[in-house]
Backbone as XML, in Angstrom:
<?xml version="1.0"?>
<chain id="A" units="angstrom">
  <residue number="1" name="MET">
    <atom name="N" x="27.798" y="-123.556" z="-95.543"/>
    <atom name="CA" x="28.088" y="-124.899" z="-95.951"/>
    <atom name="C" x="26.778" y="-125.623" z="-96.257"/>
  </residue>
  <residue number="2" name="THR">
    <atom name="N" x="26.735" y="-126.346" z="-97.339"/>
    <atom name="CA" x="25.511" y="-127.032" z="-97.716"/>
    <atom name="C" x="25.322" y="-128.299" z="-96.900"/>
  </residue>
  <residue number="3" name="ALA">
    <atom name="N" x="24.099" y="-128.801" z="-96.881"/>
    <atom name="CA" x="23.812" y="-130.036" z="-96.154"/>
    <atom name="C" x="24.640" y="-131.191" z="-96.699"/>
  </residue>
  <residue number="4" name="LYS">
    <atom name="N" x="24.849" y="-131.217" z="-98.004"/>
    <atom name="CA" x="25.642" y="-132.286" z="-98.609"/>
    <atom name="C" x="27.082" y="-132.245" z="-98.108"/>
  </residue>
  <residue number="5" name="ALA">
    <atom name="N" x="27.639" y="-131.052" z="-97.914"/>
    <atom name="CA" x="29.008" y="-130.924" z="-97.438"/>
    <atom name="C" x="29.135" y="-131.394" z="-95.993"/>
  </residue>
  <residue number="6" name="LYS">
    <atom name="N" x="28.058" y="-131.337" z="-95.219"/>
    <atom name="CA" x="28.101" y="-131.749" z="-93.829"/>
    <atom name="C" x="27.849" y="-133.242" z="-93.637"/>
  </residue>
  <residue number="7" name="LYS">
    <atom name="N" x="27.501" y="-133.953" z="-94.699"/>
    <atom name="CA" x="27.236" y="-135.381" z="-94.601"/>
    <atom name="C" x="28.528" y="-136.107" z="-94.230"/>
  </residue>
  <residue number="8" name="LEU">
    <atom name="N" x="28.455" y="-136.948" z="-93.222"/>
    <atom name="CA" x="29.618" y="-137.710" z="-92.780"/>
    <atom name="C" x="29.528" y="-139.139" z="-93.279"/>
  </residue>
  <residue number="9" name="THR">
    <atom name="N" x="30.690" y="-139.710" z="-93.557"/>
    <atom name="CA" x="30.722" y="-141.139" z="-93.867"/>
    <atom name="C" x="30.567" y="-141.891" z="-92.543"/>
  </residue>
  <residue number="10" name="HIS">
    <atom name="N" x="30.297" y="-143.172" z="-92.645"/>
    <atom name="CA" x="30.189" y="-143.977" z="-91.428"/>
    <atom name="C" x="31.506" y="-143.971" z="-90.655"/>
  </residue>
  <residue number="11" name="GLU">
    <atom name="N" x="32.626" y="-143.968" z="-91.377"/>
    <atom name="CA" x="33.939" y="-143.961" z="-90.742"/>
    <atom name="C" x="34.209" y="-142.628" z="-90.026"/>
  </residue>
  <residue number="12" name="GLU">
    <atom name="N" x="33.810" y="-141.517" z="-90.660"/>
    <atom name="CA" x="33.979" y="-140.206" z="-90.025"/>
    <atom name="C" x="33.111" y="-140.112" z="-88.768"/>
  </residue>
  <residue number="13" name="PHE">
    <atom name="N" x="31.892" y="-140.636" z="-88.853"/>
    <atom name="CA" x="31.015" y="-140.611" z="-87.692"/>
    <atom name="C" x="31.593" y="-141.469" z="-86.573"/>
  </residue>
  <residue number="14" name="ALA">
    <atom name="N" x="32.191" y="-142.607" z="-86.923"/>
    <atom name="CA" x="32.836" y="-143.459" z="-85.922"/>
    <atom name="C" x="33.997" y="-142.718" z="-85.258"/>
  </residue>
  <residue number="15" name="SER">
    <atom name="N" x="34.744" y="-141.940" z="-86.022"/>
    <atom name="CA" x="35.830" y="-141.139" z="-85.454"/>
    <atom name="C" x="35.280" y="-140.079" z="-84.510"/>
  </residue>
  <residue number="16" name="LEU">
    <atom name="N" x="34.175" y="-139.455" z="-84.893"/>
    <atom name="CA" x="33.528" y="-138.463" z="-84.031"/>
    <atom name="C" x="33.087" y="-139.118" z="-82.721"/>
  </residue>
  <residue number="17" name="LEU">
    <atom name="N" x="32.503" y="-140.299" z="-82.818"/>
    <atom name="CA" x="32.095" y="-141.035" z="-81.616"/>
    <atom name="C" x="33.286" y="-141.394" z="-80.733"/>
  </residue>
  <residue number="18" name="ALA">
    <atom name="N" x="34.379" y="-141.821" z="-81.360"/>
    <atom name="CA" x="35.567" y="-142.210" z="-80.599"/>
    <atom name="C" x="36.097" y="-141.041" z="-79.778"/>
  </residue>
  <residue number="19" name="VAL">
    <atom name="N" x="36.167" y="-139.880" z="-80.375"/>
    <atom name="CA" x="36.642" y="-138.699" z="-79.648"/>
    <atom name="C" x="35.607" y="-138.264" z="-78.612"/>
  </residue>
  <residue number="20" name="GLY">
    <atom name="N" x="34.353" y="-138.331" z="-78.969"/>
    <atom name="CA" x="33.292" y="-137.905" z="-78.062"/>
    <atom name="C" x="33.158" y="-138.766" z="-76.829"/>
  </residue>
  <residue number="21" name="HIS">
    <atom name="N" x="33.486" y="-140.043" z="-76.948"/>
    <atom name="CA" x="33.335" y="-140.954" z="-75.820"/>
    <atom name="C" x="34.614" y="-141.131" z="-75.008"/>
  </residue>
  <residue number="22" name="ALA">
    <atom name="N" x="35.704" y="-140.487" z="-75.409"/>
    <atom name="CA" x="36.965" y="-140.588" z="-74.665"/>
    <atom name="C" x="36.841" y="-139.832" z="-73.348"/>
  </residue>
  <residue number="23" name="ALA">
    <atom name="N" x="37.383" y="-140.400" z="-72.299"/>
    <atom name="CA" x="37.370" y="-139.741" z="-70.991"/>
    <atom name="C" x="38.211" y="-138.464" z="-71.055"/>
  </residue>
  <residue number="24" name="ALA">
    <atom name="N" x="37.802" y="-137.471" z="-70.299"/>
    <atom name="CA" x="38.478" y="-136.168" z="-70.331"/>
    <atom name="C" x="39.945" y="-136.258" z="-69.924"/>
  </residue>
  <residue number="25" name="ASN">
    <atom name="N" x="40.275" y="-137.166" z="-69.041"/>
    <atom name="CA" x="41.652" y="-137.282" z="-68.551"/>
    <atom name="C" x="42.506" y="-138.215" z="-69.385"/>
  </residue>
  <residue number="26" name="SER">
    <atom name="N" x="41.903" y="-138.971" z="-70.290"/>
    <atom name="CA" x="42.657" y="-139.933" z="-71.083"/>
    <atom name="C" x="43.194" y="-139.278" z="-72.352"/>
  </residue>
  <residue number="27" name="ALA">
    <atom name="N" x="44.103" y="-139.992" z="-72.971"/>
    <atom name="CA" x="44.621" y="-139.514" z="-74.257"/>
    <atom name="C" x="43.519" y="-139.647" z="-75.299"/>
  </residue>
  <residue number="28" name="ALA">
    <atom name="N" x="43.472" y="-138.710" z="-76.210"/>
    <atom name="CA" x="42.469" y="-138.764" z="-77.276"/>
    <atom name="C" x="42.764" y="-139.959" z="-78.170"/>
  </residue>
  <residue number="29" name="PRO">
    <atom name="N" x="41.745" y="-140.633" z="-78.637"/>
    <atom name="CA" x="41.972" y="-141.788" z="-79.523"/>
    <atom name="C" x="42.577" y="-141.341" z="-80.845"/>
  </residue>
  <residue number="30" name="ALA">
    <atom name="N" x="43.337" y="-142.228" z="-81.450"/>
    <atom name="CA" x="43.928" y="-141.926" z="-82.754"/>
    <atom name="C" x="42.860" y="-142.105" z="-83.823"/>
  </residue>
  <residue number="31" name="ILE">
    <atom name="N" x="42.668" y="-141.077" z="-84.613"/>
    <atom name="CA" x="41.737" y="-141.152" z="-85.740"/>
    <atom name="C" x="42.497" y="-140.710" z="-86.984"/>
  </residue>
  <residue number="32" name="PRO">
    <atom name="N" x="42.054" y="-141.115" z="-88.174"/>
    <atom name="CA" x="42.752" y="-140.724" z="-89.404"/>
    <atom name="C" x="42.842" y="-139.197" z="-89.545"/>
  </residue>
  <residue number="33" name="ALA">
    <atom name="N" x="43.961" y="-138.752" z="-90.074"/>
    <atom name="CA" x="44.200" y="-137.313" z="-90.237"/>
    <atom name="C" x="43.123" y="-136.648" z="-91.093"/>
  </residue>
  <residue number="34" name="LYS">
    <atom name="N" x="42.644" y="-137.332" z="-92.128"/>
    <atom name="CA" x="41.586" y="-136.765" z="-92.983"/>
    <atom name="C" x="40.311" y="-136.549" z="-92.182"/>
  </residue>
  <residue number="35" name="HIS">
    <atom name="N" x="39.982" y="-137.509" z="-91.314"/>
    <atom name="CA" x="38.781" y="-137.359" z="-90.484"/>
    <atom name="C" x="38.952" y="-136.189" z="-89.525"/>
  </residue>
  <residue number="36" name="ARG">
    <atom name="N" x="40.109" y="-136.127" z="-88.891"/>
    <atom name="CA" x="40.373" y="-135.040" z="-87.943"/>
    <atom name="C" x="40.232" y="-133.688" z="-88.629"/>
  </residue>
  <residue number="37" name="ALA">
    <atom name="N" x="40.849" y="-133.534" z="-89.785"/>
    <atom name="CA" x="40.802" y="-132.253" z="-90.499"/>
    <atom name="C" x="39.361" y="-131.892" z="-90.882"/>
  </residue>
  <residue number="38" name="ARG">
    <atom name="N" x="38.603" y="-132.855" z="-91.382"/>
    <atom name="CA" x="37.223" y="-132.568" z="-91.803"/>
    <atom name="C" x="36.326" y="-132.249" z="-90.614"/>
  </residue>
  <residue number="39" name="LEU">
    <atom name="N" x="36.463" y="-133.012" z="-89.528"/>
    <atom name="CA" x="35.617" y="-132.778" z="-88.358"/>
    <atom name="C" x="35.939" y="-131.440" z="-87.694"/>
  </residue>
  <residue number="40" name="ILE">
    <atom name="N" x="37.203" y="-131.035" z="-87.728"/>
    <atom name="CA" x="37.575" y="-129.706" z="-87.232"/>
    <atom name="C" x="36.992" y="-128.632" z="-88.146"/>
  </residue>
  <residue number="41" name="ALA">
    <atom name="N" x="37.111" y="-128.828" z="-89.468"/>
    <atom name="CA" x="36.580" y="-127.846" z="-90.425"/>
    <atom name="C" x="35.071" y="-127.684" z="-90.287"/>
  </residue>
  <residue number="42" name="LEU">
    <atom name="N" x="34.366" y="-128.765" z="-89.965"/>
    <atom name="CA" x="32.917" y="-128.694" z="-89.779"/>
    <atom name="C" x="32.532" y="-128.119" z="-88.419"/>
  </residue>
  <residue number="43" name="GLY">
    <atom name="N" x="33.505" y="-127.944" z="-87.540"/>
    <atom name="CA" x="33.228" y="-127.367" z="-86.233"/>
    <atom name="C" x="32.777" y="-128.371" z="-85.192"/>
  </residue>
  <residue number="44" name="TYR">
    <atom name="N" x="32.926" y="-129.677" z="-85.482"/>
    <atom name="CA" x="32.500" y="-130.703" z="-84.540"/>
    <atom name="C" x="33.528" y="-130.969" z="-83.445"/>
  </residue>
  <residue number="45" name="MET">
    <atom name="N" x="34.789" y="-130.611" z="-83.701"/>
    <atom name="CA" x="35.833" y="-130.744" z="-82.688"/>
    <atom name="C" x="36.905" y="-129.691" z="-82.924"/>
  </residue>
  <residue number="46" name="VAL">
    <atom name="N" x="37.713" y="-129.486" z="-81.895"/>
    <atom name="CA" x="38.829" y="-128.544" z="-81.970"/>
    <atom name="C" x="40.068" y="-129.224" z="-81.414"/>
  </residue>
  <residue number="47" name="PHE">
    <atom name="N" x="41.232" y="-128.732" z="-81.822"/>
    <atom name="CA" x="42.496" y="-129.208" z="-81.259"/>
    <atom name="C" x="42.906" y="-128.174" z="-80.227"/>
  </residue>
  <residue number="48" name="LEU">
    <atom name="N" x="42.796" y="-128.536" z="-78.962"/>
    <atom name="CA" x="43.004" y="-127.591" z="-77.870"/>
    <atom name="C" x="43.895" y="-128.225" z="-76.821"/>
  </residue>
  <residue number="49" name="GLN">
    <atom name="N" x="44.902" y="-127.511" z="-76.397"/>
    <atom name="CA" x="45.829" y="-127.961" z="-75.369"/>
    <atom name="C" x="46.424" y="-129.326" z="-75.702"/>
  </residue>
  <residue number="50" name="GLY">
    <atom name="N" x="46.770" y="-129.515" z="-76.959"/>
    <atom name="CA" x="47.454" y="-130.720" z="-77.378"/>
    <atom name="C" x="46.596" y="-131.944" z="-77.605"/>
  </residue>
  <residue number="51" name="ARG">
    <atom name="N" x="45.269" y="-131.795" z="-77.611"/>
    <atom name="CA" x="44.402" y="-132.949" z="-77.870"/>
    <atom name="C" x="43.104" y="-132.522" z="-78.526"/>
  </residue>
  <residue number="52" name="LEU">
    <atom name="N" x="42.428" y="-133.482" z="-79.116"/>
    <atom name="CA" x="41.136" y="-133.210" z="-79.738"/>
    <atom name="C" x="40.068" y="-133.114" z="-78.668"/>
  </residue>
  <residue number="53" name="ARG">
    <atom name="N" x="39.196" y="-132.128" z="-78.799"/>
    <atom name="CA" x="38.095" y="-131.942" z="-77.858"/>
    <atom name="C" x="36.819" y="-131.697" z="-78.656"/>
  </residue>
  <residue number="54" name="MET">
    <atom name="N" x="35.718" y="-132.188" z="-78.114"/>
    <atom name="CA" x="34.421" y="-132.029" z="-78.761"/>
    <atom name="C" x="33.903" y="-130.604" z="-78.563"/>
  </residue>
  <residue number="55" name="THR">
    <atom name="N" x="33.161" y="-130.135" z="-79.552"/>
    <atom name="CA" x="32.458" y="-128.863" z="-79.431"/>
    <atom name="C" x="30.979" y="-129.174" z="-79.195"/>
  </residue>
  <residue number="56" name="THR">
    <atom name="N" x="30.224" y="-128.156" z="-78.869"/>
    <atom name="CA" x="28.780" y="-128.354" z="-78.696"/>
    <atom name="C" x="28.137" y="-128.875" z="-79.982"/>
  </residue>
  <residue number="57" name="PRO">
    <atom name="N" x="28.461" y="-128.316" z="-81.157"/>
    <atom name="CA" x="27.880" y="-128.888" z="-82.380"/>
    <atom name="C" x="28.265" y="-130.367" z="-82.582"/>
  </residue>
  <residue number="58" name="GLY">
    <atom name="N" x="29.459" y="-130.745" z="-82.165"/>
    <atom name="CA" x="29.869" y="-132.141" z="-82.271"/>
    <atom name="C" x="29.037" y="-133.035" z="-81.372"/>
  </residue>
  <residue number="59" name="ARG">
    <atom name="N" x="28.772" y="-132.589" z="-80.167"/>
    <atom name="CA" x="27.933" y="-133.366" z="-79.241"/>
    <atom name="C" x="26.493" y="-133.464" z="-79.767"/>
  </residue>
  <residue number="60" name="ILE">
    <atom name="N" x="26.009" y="-132.376" z="-80.355"/>
    <atom name="CA" x="24.657" y="-132.404" z="-80.936"/>
    <atom name="C" x="24.617" y="-133.396" z="-82.096"/>
  </residue>
  <residue number="61" name="ARG">
    <atom name="N" x="25.669" y="-133.403" z="-82.896"/>
    <atom name="CA" x="25.747" y="-134.326" z="-84.038"/>
    <atom name="C" x="25.719" y="-135.778" z="-83.559"/>
  </residue>
  <residue number="62" name="ILE">
    <atom name="N" x="26.445" y="-136.080" z="-82.490"/>
    <atom name="CA" x="26.423" y="-137.432" z="-81.933"/>
    <atom name="C" x="25.020" y="-137.754" z="-81.432"/>
  </residue>
  <residue number="63" name="TYR">
    <atom name="N" x="24.413" y="-136.812" z="-80.717"/>
    <atom name="CA" x="23.083" y="-137.033" z="-80.173"/>
    <atom name="C" x="22.061" y="-137.272" z="-81.287"/>
  </residue>
  <residue number="64" name="ALA">
    <atom name="N" x="22.168" y="-136.501" z="-82.346"/>
    <atom name="CA" x="21.220" y="-136.620" z="-83.453"/>
    <atom name="C" x="21.446" y="-137.905" z="-84.253"/>
  </residue>
  <residue number="65" name="GLY">
    <atom name="N" x="22.643" y="-138.428" z="-84.198"/>
    <atom name="CA" x="22.950" y="-139.645" z="-84.942"/>
    <atom name="C" x="23.241" y="-139.344" z="-86.391"/>
  </residue>
  <residue number="66" name="GLN">
    <atom name="N" x="23.496" y="-140.371" z="-87.110"/>
    <atom name="CA" x="23.843" y="-140.231" z="-88.517"/>
    <atom name="C" x="22.552" y="-140.202" z="-89.325"/>
  </residue>
  <residue number="67" name="LEU">
    <atom name="N" x="21.901" y="-139.041" z="-89.371"/>
    <atom name="CA" x="20.603" y="-138.928" z="-90.021"/>
    <atom name="C" x="20.662" y="-138.781" z="-91.529"/>
  </residue>
  <residue number="68" name="ASP">
    <atom name="N" x="21.793" y="-138.298" z="-92.057"/>
    <atom name="CA" x="21.810" y="-137.993" z="-93.481"/>
    <atom name="C" x="22.285" y="-139.132" z="-94.373"/>
  </residue>
  <residue number="69" name="THR">
    <atom name="N" x="22.586" y="-140.295" z="-93.836"/>
    <atom name="CA" x="23.060" y="-141.344" z="-94.756"/>
    <atom name="C" x="22.008" y="-142.380" z="-94.976"/>
  </residue>
</chain>
């Protein structure tokens, strides 16, 4: 995947943050279906046991911040 394909919009990054900051025991926040599909395709989150969960690359992406915009 090219660097351009991995560029997130501000809204997609906000969705990534929303899922990343949700407590493990709470319900996952509602994010737009397009954001969910793209973030899963990029490997930043997975749908596991009925909810969205962050992956290590997703946590790294949050830590690194929105560097490409």
